[in-house]
C-alpha positions in Angstrom: -52.5 22.9 10.6 -50.8 25.8 12.1 -52.7 28.9 13.1 -50.7 32.3 12.9 -52.2 34.8 15.4 -51.7 38.5 15.3 -49.1 39.6 17.9 -51.3 42.4 19.2 -54.8 40.8 19.3 -54.0 37.2 19.5 -56.7 36.7 16.7 -55.9 34.2 14.1 -54.7 35.9 10.8 -54.2 32.9 8.7 -54.2 29.0 8.8 -51.2 27.3 7.3 -51.4 23.6 6.4 -47.9 22.1 6.4 -47.0 18.6 5.4 -45.6 16.6 8.2 -42.8 15.4 6.0 -41.2 16.6 2.9 -39.2 19.3 4.6 -42.5 20.7 6.0 -43.7 22.3 2.8 -46.6 24.7 3.1 -49.4 23.1 1.1 -52.2 25.7 1.8 -52.3 29.1 3.3 -55.7 30.7 4.0 -56.5 34.0 5.6 -58.1 37.4 4.8 -57.3 38.0 1.1 -55.1 34.9 1.1 -55.4 31.6 -0.7 -52.1 30.1 -1.6 -52.3 26.6 -2.7 -49.0 24.8 -3.6 -50.2 23.1 -6.7 -52.6 25.3 -8.7 -52.8 22.7 -11.5 -55.4 20.9 -9.3 -57.7 23.6 -10.5 -57.0 23.0 -14.2 -56.6 19.3 -14.3 -59.6 17.7 -16.1 -61.0 21.4 -15.9 -61.4 21.2 -12.3 -64.1 18.5 -12.5 -62.8 16.8 -9.2 -63.7 20.0 -7.4 -67.1 20.6 -8.7 -68.8 18.5 -6.0 -67.7 21.5 -3.7 -69.6 23.9 -5.9 -72.8 24.3 -4.0 -74.0 27.9 -4.8 -76.7 26.9 -7.2 -78.1 24.0 -5.1 -80.9 26.4 -3.6 -82.2 27.0 -7.1 -81.9 23.5 -8.6 -85.6 23.2 -9.4 -85.9 26.7 -10.9 -82.6 27.4 -12.6 -80.5 25.3 -14.6 -77.0 25.2 -16.0 -75.3 22.9 -18.6 -72.5 20.9 -17.8 -69.3 22.8 -16.8 -66.4 21.5 -18.8 -64.0 24.5 -18.1 -61.6 25.3 -15.1 -62.7 27.8 -12.5 -63.1 31.4 -13.9 -62.0 33.5 -11.2 -59.5 34.9 -9.9 -57.1 34.9 -12.7 -53.6 36.8 -12.6 -53.9 40.4 -14.3 -50.3 39.9 -15.2 -50.3 39.5 -19.0 -47.3 37.2 -18.7 -49.3 34.8 -16.4 -52.7 34.4 -18.3 -53.3 31.0 -16.9 -52.2 31.6 -13.3 -54.6 32.1 -10.4 -54.2 35.1 -8.1 -53.3 34.1 -4.5 -56.2 36.3 -3.0 -59.1 34.0 -3.4 -60.0 30.3 -4.0 -60.5 29.6 -7.6 -64.3 29.1 -8.3 -66.7 29.2 -11.1 -68.0 32.7 -10.5 -69.2 33.2 -14.0 -72.3 31.2 -15.0 -75.1 31.0 -17.4 -78.3 30.0 -15.7 -81.5 29.4 -17.5 -85.3 28.5 -16.6 -86.5 25.0 -17.5 -88.2 26.2 -20.6 -85.0 28.0 -21.8 -83.0 24.8 -21.2 -85.6 22.8 -23.3 -84.9 25.1 -26.2 -81.1 24.9 -25.8 -80.8 21.3 -25.3 -82.3 19.5 -28.3 -83.8 15.9 -28.5 -81.1 13.2 -29.3 -82.3 13.1 -33.0 -81.5 16.7 -33.6 -78.1 18.3 -34.4 -76.1 19.0 -31.5 -74.2 22.4 -31.4 -74.3 23.5 -27.8 -71.0 25.0 -26.4 -70.7 26.3 -22.9 -67.1 27.4 -22.2 -64.8 30.1 -21.3 -63.1 32.8 -23.6 -59.5 33.2 -23.7 -58.0 30.5 -21.6 -54.5 31.5 -22.8 -55.0 35.2 -22.7 -55.2 37.8 -19.8 -58.5 39.3 -19.7 -58.7 40.6 -16.2 -59.5 38.7 -13.1 -62.3 36.7 -14.6 -62.3 34.5 -17.9 -65.6 35.5 -19.6 -68.0 32.4 -20.0 -70.3 32.0 -23.2 -73.1 29.7 -24.2 -73.5 29.0 -27.9 -76.3 27.2 -29.6 -78.5 27.0 -32.5 -82.0 28.0 -32.3 -84.4 27.1 -35.3 -86.7 29.8 -36.5 -89.9 29.9 -34.3 -88.5 27.7 -31.6 -90.3 28.7 -28.3 -93.3 30.1 -30.3 -96.3 28.3 -28.9 -98.0 28.6 -32.3 -95.3 26.4 -33.7 -96.1 23.7 -31.3 -99.9 23.4 -32.2 -100.9 25.6 -29.4 -103.5 28.2 -30.4 -102.5 31.7 -29.6 -105.3 34.0 -28.6 -104.5 37.7 -28.6 
């Protein structure tokens, strides 16, 4: 690791992680509005699943909010250049910034018992198309008529 300091203030402006061999190639550069990783494919390989262990934002809500399993690469920050629709910008670390969260009762409606038809899709839109710096996320599922209605489950509803 090499710290690059501001000449005037001696404050660290950025950190550079350099290989000790391989011609001292810069592997990672981190600073204010800088995140340059030498191999962006690590964020796309297996849809970034190897990096999901570092995704901790939702842990404080683990008992109150739920999310289905993520099976898509980080949704932000994508290049806004139409010729680089799959490329991440080098201003921030790629992350799953776009999420669909639900209450436990909503999750019960979406995730059906094993014997019922499965038709739940949690994914991103336009993986090969430039759509701004975020890839929108969607959740698609079948909801039978009357699902979630307490009367349908044998519970009497009193107005």
